[in-house]
C-alpha positions in Angstrom: 32.1 10.5 -42.7 32.6 6.7 -42.6 32.3 6.2 -46.3 34.1 2.9 -46.3 31.0 1.4 -44.7 28.7 2.6 -47.5 28.2 1.0 -50.8 29.7 2.6 -53.9 26.9 4.4 -55.8 26.9 5.6 -59.4 26.7 9.3 -60.2 23.3 11.0 -59.5 22.6 11.4 -63.2 22.7 7.6 -63.7 20.6 6.7 -60.8 16.9 7.5 -60.6 16.0 9.5 -57.6 14.4 7.5 -54.9 11.0 8.5 -53.6 12.0 9.4 -50.0 8.5 9.3 -48.6 7.9 6.3 -46.3 4.1 6.3 -46.8 1.9 8.8 -48.6 0.5 11.4 -46.2 -3.1 10.7 -47.3 -2.7 7.0 -46.3 -1.2 7.9 -42.9 -4.1 10.2 -42.1 -6.8 7.9 -43.5 -7.7 6.7 -40.0 -9.3 9.5 -38.2 -10.7 9.6 -34.7 -14.2 9.8 -36.0 -13.6 6.5 -37.9 -12.8 4.6 -34.7 -15.4 2.2 -33.4 -17.1 3.4 -30.3 -18.4 1.3 -27.5 -22.1 2.0 -27.0 -23.1 1.4 -23.4 -25.5 -1.6 -23.2 -28.4 -1.8 -20.7 -27.4 -3.8 -17.7 -29.1 -7.2 -17.7 -31.1 -8.4 -14.7 -29.0 -10.2 -12.1 -28.8 -13.9 -12.8 -29.7 -16.4 -10.1 -26.1 -17.7 -10.0 -22.6 -16.3 -10.8 -22.2 -15.4 -14.4 -18.8 -15.5 -16.2 -20.0 -13.2 -19.1 -18.0 -9.9 -19.5 -19.8 -7.0 -17.9 -20.5 -3.9 -20.1 -17.9 -1.2 -19.9 -18.9 2.3 -18.6 -20.0 4.8 -21.1 -17.0 7.0 -20.4 -14.5 4.5 -21.9 -16.0 4.9 -25.4 -14.7 8.4 -25.8 -10.9 8.3 -26.0 -9.1 11.6 -25.5 -7.8 13.2 -28.6 -4.3 13.3 -27.2 -4.2 9.5 -26.9 -5.3 9.1 -30.5 -2.6 11.6 -31.6 0.1 9.7 -29.7 -1.1 6.4 -31.3 -0.8 7.9 -34.8 2.6 9.3 -34.0 3.9 6.0 -32.8 2.6 4.3 -35.9 4.3 7.0 -38.0 7.6 6.4 -36.2 7.3 2.7 -36.9 6.8 3.4 -40.6 9.7 5.8 -40.6 11.9 3.2 -38.9 11.0 0.6 -41.5 11.9 3.1 -44.3 15.2 3.9 -42.6 16.1 0.2 -42.2 15.5 -0.3 -45.9 17.8 2.6 -46.6 20.5 1.2 -44.3 20.4 -2.1 -46.2 20.7 -0.2 -49.5 23.5 2.0 -48.4 25.6 0.1 -45.9 28.4 -2.2 -47.1 27.4 -5.3 -45.1 30.7 -7.1 -45.9 32.7 -4.2 -44.4 30.6 -4.1 -41.3 32.1 -7.3 -40.0 35.2 -5.4 -39.1 33.5 -2.2 -37.9 33.5 -1.4 -34.2 30.2 -0.7 -32.4 31.0 3.0 -32.1 31.8 3.4 -35.8 28.6 1.5 -36.9 26.4 3.6 -34.5 27.9 6.8 -35.9 27.3 5.7 -39.5 23.7 4.7 -38.7 23.1 8.1 -37.0 24.5 9.9 -40.1 22.4 7.9 -42.6 19.2 8.3 -40.5 19.8 12.1 -40.0 20.1 12.5 -43.8 16.9 10.4 -44.4 14.9 12.3 -41.7 15.9 15.6 -43.3 14.8 14.4 -46.7 11.4 13.2 -45.5 11.0 16.3 -43.3 10.0 14.4 -40.2 11.0 15.9 -36.9 11.9 13.8 -33.8 12.8 14.8 -30.3 16.3 14.0 -29.0 15.0 11.1 -27.0 13.0 9.7 -30.0 16.1 10.1 -32.2 18.3 8.1 -29.7 15.7 5.4 -29.4 15.3 5.2 -33.2 19.1 4.9 -33.8 19.3 2.2 -31.1 16.5 0.3 -32.7 18.2 0.6 -36.1 21.5 -0.7 -34.7 19.7 -3.7 -33.2 18.1 -4.3 -36.7 21.5 -4.4 -38.3 23.6 -6.1 -35.7 21.1 -7.8 -33.4 17.7 -9.4 -33.4 15.6 -6.2 -33.9 12.9 -5.7 -31.3 13.9 -8.8 -29.4 17.4 -7.4 -28.5 16.4 -5.2 -25.5 14.5 -8.2 -24.0 17.5 -10.5 -24.5 19.7 -7.9 -22.7 17.2 -7.6 -19.8 18.4 -9.8 -17.0 15.0 -9.8 -15.3 13.4 -11.6 -18.3 13.5 -15.4 -18.2 11.3 -16.3 -21.2 10.3 -14.4 -24.4 7.1 -15.6 -26.1 5.9 -14.1 -29.4 2.3 -14.7 -30.5 2.4 -12.9 -33.9 4.0 -9.6 -34.7 1.9 -7.5 -32.3 1.9 -9.6 -29.1 5.2 -10.3 -27.3 5.0 -11.7 -23.8 7.8 -12.0 -21.3 8.2 -14.0 -18.0 9.5 -12.1 -15.0 9.7 -13.8 -11.6 7.6 -16.7 -12.8 4.8 -14.5 -14.1 3.8 -13.8 -17.7 3.2 -10.2 -18.8 2.5 -8.4 -22.1 5.4 -6.2 -23.1 5.3 -3.1 -25.3 7.6 -4.6 -27.9 6.1 -5.1 -31.3 7.2 -6.0 -34.9 6.2 -3.9 -37.9 4.4 -6.8 -39.5 4.6 -10.5 -40.1 7.4 -10.1 -42.7 9.5 -8.2 -40.2 9.1 -11.1 -37.7 9.9 -13.7 -40.3 13.1 -11.8 -41.2 14.2 -12.0 -37.6 13.4 -15.7 -37.3 15.3 -16.4 -40.5 18.3 -14.4 -39.2 18.4 -16.6 -36.1 18.0 -20.0 -37.8 20.3 -19.3 -40.7 23.1 -18.5 -38.3 23.1 -22.1 -37.0 22.6 -23.7 -40.5 18.9 -24.4 -40.2 15.9 -23.2 -42.1 12.2 -22.6 -41.7 9.6 -22.0 -44.4 6.2 -23.4 -45.5 7.7 -26.8 -46.3 9.5 -27.0 -42.9 7.3 -24.7 -40.7 8.9 -25.4 -37.3 12.5 -25.3 -36.1 14.6 -25.7 -32.9 17.8 -23.6 -32.7 20.2 -22.0 -30.3 21.1 -18.3 -30.0 24.7 -17.1 -29.9 24.6 -16.9 -26.1 23.1 -20.4 -25.7 19.5 -19.5 -25.3 17.0 -22.1 -26.5 14.9 -20.9 -29.5 11.8 -22.5 -31.0 9.6 -21.1 -33.9 6.6 -22.2 -35.9 5.6 -20.2 -38.9 2.4 -20.1 -41.1 0.6 -22.1 -42.3 1.0 -24.1 -39.1 0.9 -20.9 -37.0 -2.5 -19.5 -37.8 -2.4 -16.0 -36.4 1.2 -15.2 -37.1 4.5 -16.8 -36.3 5.0 -18.2 -32.9 8.4 -17.9 -31.2 9.6 -19.0 -27.7 13.0 -18.2 -26.3 14.2 -19.7 -23.1 17.1 -17.4 -22.0 20.4 -18.9 -21.2 21.7 -18.0 -17.6 25.1 -16.5 -17.9 25.8 -17.3 -14.2 25.3 -21.0 -13.3 23.2 -21.4 -10.2 24.8 -23.6 -7.6 23.4 -25.6 -4.7 23.9 -22.7 -2.3 22.0 -20.3 -4.6 19.1 -22.7 -4.9 18.9 -23.2 -1.1 19.0 -19.5 -0.7 16.1 -19.1 -3.2 14.1 -21.7 -1.2 14.1 -24.3 -4.0 15.0 -26.9 -1.4 16.4 -27.2 2.1 19.9 -27.6 3.5 19.1 -31.2 4.6 18.0 -32.0 1.1 21.2 -30.5 -0.3 23.3 -32.7 2.1 21.4 -35.8 1.0 21.7 -35.0 -2.8 25.4 -34.4 -2.4 25.8 -37.9 -0.9 23.6 -39.4 -3.6 25.5 -37.9 -6.5 29.0 -38.4 -5.0 28.2 -42.1 -4.3 27.2 -42.5 -8.0 23.4 -43.1 -7.7 21.6 -42.9 -11.0 19.3 -39.8 -10.8 16.3 -38.8 -12.8 15.1 -35.2 -12.5 11.4 -35.1 -13.2 9.1 -32.1 -13.8 6.9 -30.1 -16.1 7.9 -27.5 -18.7 9.7 -24.6 -17.0 9.9 -26.3 -13.6 13.7 -25.9 -13.4 14.8 -29.4 -14.4 17.9 -28.3 -16.3 18.8 -25.8 -13.6 18.5 -28.6 -11.0 20.6 -31.0 -13.2 23.3 -28.3 -13.5 23.4 -27.9 -9.7 23.6 -31.6 -9.0 26.5 -31.9 -11.5 28.6 -29.7 -9.2 28.9 -32.7 -6.8 30.6 -34.8 -9.4 34.4 -35.2 -8.7 36.7 -33.4 -11.0 38.6 -36.5 -11.9 35.6 -38.2 -13.6 35.0 -38.2 -17.4 31.5 -36.9 -18.2 29.7 -37.0 -21.6 26.6 -34.8 -22.1 24.0 -35.5 -24.8 21.4 -32.9 -25.6 19.0 -31.7 -28.3 20.0 -28.1 -27.5 23.2 -27.7 -25.5 22.2 -26.0 -22.2 24.2 -27.8 -19.5 27.0 -25.8 -17.9 29.4 -28.3 -16.3 32.6 -27.0 -14.7 34.6 -30.3 -14.6 37.7 -30.8 -16.6 36.8 -34.0 -18.5 33.5 -33.0 -20.2 32.6 -34.0 -23.7 29.5 -32.3 -25.1 27.3 -33.7 -27.9 24.3 -32.2 -29.6 21.8 -33.9 -31.9 21.2 -32.6 -35.4 18.1 -32.5 -37.5 18.0 -33.7 -41.2 19.1 -31.4 -44.0 16.9 -30.2 -46.9 17.1 -33.6 -48.5 16.0 -35.4 -45.3 19.4 -36.9 -44.7 22.2 -36.3 -42.2 20.1 -36.5 -39.0 21.9 -37.3 -35.8 19.6 -38.4 -32.9 20.2 -38.5 -29.2 20.2 -42.3 -29.5 23.1 -42.1 -32.1 25.0 -39.9 -29.7 24.3 -42.1 -26.8 25.5 -45.3 -28.6 28.7 -43.6 -29.6 29.2 -42.2 -26.1 29.3 -45.8 -24.7 32.5 -46.3 -26.8 34.2 -43.2 -25.5 35.1 -44.4 -22.0 32.7 -42.3 -19.9 32.5 -42.5 -16.2 29.1 -40.8 -16.2 26.6 -40.0 -19.0 24.2 -37.0 -18.7 21.3 -36.8 -21.1 19.7 -33.4 -21.2 16.2 -34.9 -21.7 15.0 -38.4 -22.3 12.0 -38.3 -24.5 12.1 -41.2 -27.0 13.8 -44.4 -28.0 17.1 -43.4 -26.5 15.6 -44.4 -23.1 16.6 -48.0 -23.9 20.3 -47.1 -24.3 20.1 -44.8 -21.3 18.8 -47.5 -19.0 21.3 -50.0 -20.3 24.1 -47.6 -19.7 23.0 -47.1 -16.1 22.9 -50.9 -15.7 26.3 -51.6 -17.3 29.0 -49.8 -15.4 28.1 -46.2 -15.9 26.8 -45.5 -12.4 26.0 -42.0 -11.5 24.4 -41.1 -14.8 21.7 -38.5 -14.8 18.8 -37.3 -17.1 15.6 -35.4 -17.0 12.1 -36.4 -18.0 8.7 -34.7 -18.3 6.4 -36.0 -15.6 4.1 -34.8 -12.8 5.3 -37.1 -10.0 7.9 -39.9 -9.3 5.3 -42.6 -10.1 4.4 -40.8 -13.3 8.1 -40.7 -14.3 8.3 -44.5 -14.0 5.2 -44.9 -16.1 6.6 -42.6 -18.7 9.8 -44.6 -18.9 7.6 -47.7 -19.5 5.6 -46.0 -22.2 8.8 -44.7 -24.0 10.2 -48.3 -24.0 6.9 -49.5 -25.5 6.8 -46.8 -28.1 10.4 -47.6 -29.2 9.2 -50.8 -30.8 11.0 -53.2 -28.6 8.7 -56.0 -27.4 9.5 -56.9 -23.8 7.3 -58.3 -21.1 6.1 -55.6 -18.7 7.8 -57.4 -15.8 11.1 -57.3 -17.7 10.7 -53.6 -18.4 10.0 -52.8 -14.8 12.9 -54.9 -13.6 15.2 -53.0 -16.0 13.9 -49.6 -14.6 14.1 -50.7 -11.0 17.7 -51.9 -11.3 18.8 -48.8 -13.3 17.1 -45.9 -11.6 18.0 -45.1 -7.9 16.6 -41.7 -7.3 13.8 -39.5 -8.7 13.9 -35.8 -7.9 10.6 -34.0 -8.6 10.8 -30.3 -9.5 7.7 -28.3 -9.8 6.7 -24.7 -10.8 4.0 -23.7 -8.3 1.1 -21.4 -9.0 2.8 -18.3 -7.6 5.6 -18.8 -10.1 8.2 -20.2 -7.7 10.1 -23.3 -8.5 10.7 -25.9 -5.8 12.0 -29.4 -5.4 8.7 -30.9 -4.1 9.8 -34.5 -3.6 12.8 -36.8 -3.5 11.9 -40.4 -4.0 14.1 -43.5 -3.9 13.5 -46.6 -6.0 14.0 -49.5 -3.7 13.3 -52.6 -5.9 10.4 -54.7 -6.9 7.6 -56.6 -5.1 6.0 -59.0 -7.5 5.3 -56.9 -10.7 5.3 -53.5 -8.9 8.3 -51.1 -8.6 8.6 -50.2 -5.0 9.5 -46.6 -4.0 9.8 -44.5 -0.9 9.7 -40.7 -0.4 12.5 -39.4 1.8 11.8 -35.6 1.5 8.9 -33.5 0.4 7.5 -30.0 0.3 4.4 -29.5 2.4 2.1 -26.5 1.6 0.5 -24.8 4.6 -1.4 -21.9 3.1 -1.6 -19.0 0.8 -0.8 -15.4 1.4 -3.2 -12.6 0.2 -0.7 -11.7 -2.5 -0.9 -15.3 -3.9 2.5 -16.4 -2.5 2.4 -20.1 -1.4 3.4 -20.8 2.2 5.0 -24.1 3.1 8.1 -25.9 4.3 10.4 -28.8 3.5 10.3 -31.9 5.7 11.7 -35.4 5.8 9.3 -38.3 5.7 10.7 -40.0 8.8 11.9 -42.9 6.6 15.6 -43.7 6.7 17.3 -43.7 3.3 17.5 -47.1 1.5 21.1 -46.2 0.5 22.3 -45.2 4.0 24.8 -48.1 4.1 26.1 -47.1 0.7 26.5 -43.5 1.9 28.5 -44.7 5.0 30.8 -46.9 3.0 31.7 -43.9 0.8 32.4 -41.7 3.8 29.1 -39.8 4.0 27.7 -40.3 7.5 24.4 -38.6 7.3 22.7 -38.2 10.7 19.4 -40.0 11.2 17.8 -36.7 12.2 18.1 -35.6 8.6 15.0 -37.6 7.7 12.9 -36.4 10.7 9.4 -35.0 10.1 9.4 -31.2 10.6 
């Protein structure tokens, strides 16, 4: 019916007839229930004198699986094989160049037509629900990212983690769970990975077995393929939030308190240099996005990232993204290159998505040379650890400086360290706000003004606690007052 989306084929007499069978029947039925391994109940060992962490033997009833379950398993396997065969037919029959202008409805109709013809030829019956699911999966294979597409459309999923073709985990509400999504085999998974990275001009293969990329919606993508990935390709996708979370949203979620929000608004508006510290997945980028909402709309902001994730709403925003080397090992653009050029572009503030290497020198110098109010994130477990990491990165950059000079540079550049943390119940909270107050001898002096205090644990594993001030007045109170932010002294009271 939509023949313009199909390739022109020669007459039937000139084309050898294709074997329509997906897999020989004797191969599909080669695995019988009797060939499945059974779990023989083992005699229970004598009780050990102390707690044992060995797996206990399973009851004898588990070894005998119902015949219906085995039949369902074989049918699901058969449907996967049929889907693979139909996908091959689609690639052979569809005019991929013409599909660029095809609407979704037209493409779905063409896929349904081709799959109906193929199912009729191989004499495989599907229920109406199975047929709809099959056509949907085929559409995702042609236009989307195959089995990953439903997970990308699911708003409850925050992260997608693939450990080989048969184990796909997702994170919902801060907890990891195994999904029922699978790939046909390793080749299928590699094809989807290649589809993603080729769309952004990058590559991944045995000679370059790992890659960072960005999906069309801005989601962060990372992959490692064999031989580095031993048991199959590893993929992680950090989904991009379509709606930017503001300060009010984070306060409502319990990420921090209203008093902390008032303090942070004053800190950002009065152009303190801020570092957001935390572990992987602790919400550093989300916090940085929220803090950026306090920046005045008249200021010129330049952002520098490895993978563009920041969502700033101001008018004067220039976004830069680093670039890896090409096939010949040339053409790399590092964050440090971007940062050096940013200093020549008249920025009021510079925001670095994550400081992790030699760019730390340029970042600290920018904070010290007229670019007050700059912000960045860093991986660390506490405010004191963040300072130590800055020292280590400076040392690893190859610049030989006395330790006292390094610490003096950090103390004069960094004003505030916001510590974000992902707690054991999956919640993300701003557990500490610490000010850098200067130096005493060779030691950088700091004071904590807000913190999260844990008070207990509910039976369901949820952490109980509350935010409180430390009772210490802010070191920058006079600065806040000069800029028109008269924060009450009760803001810092211990709760």
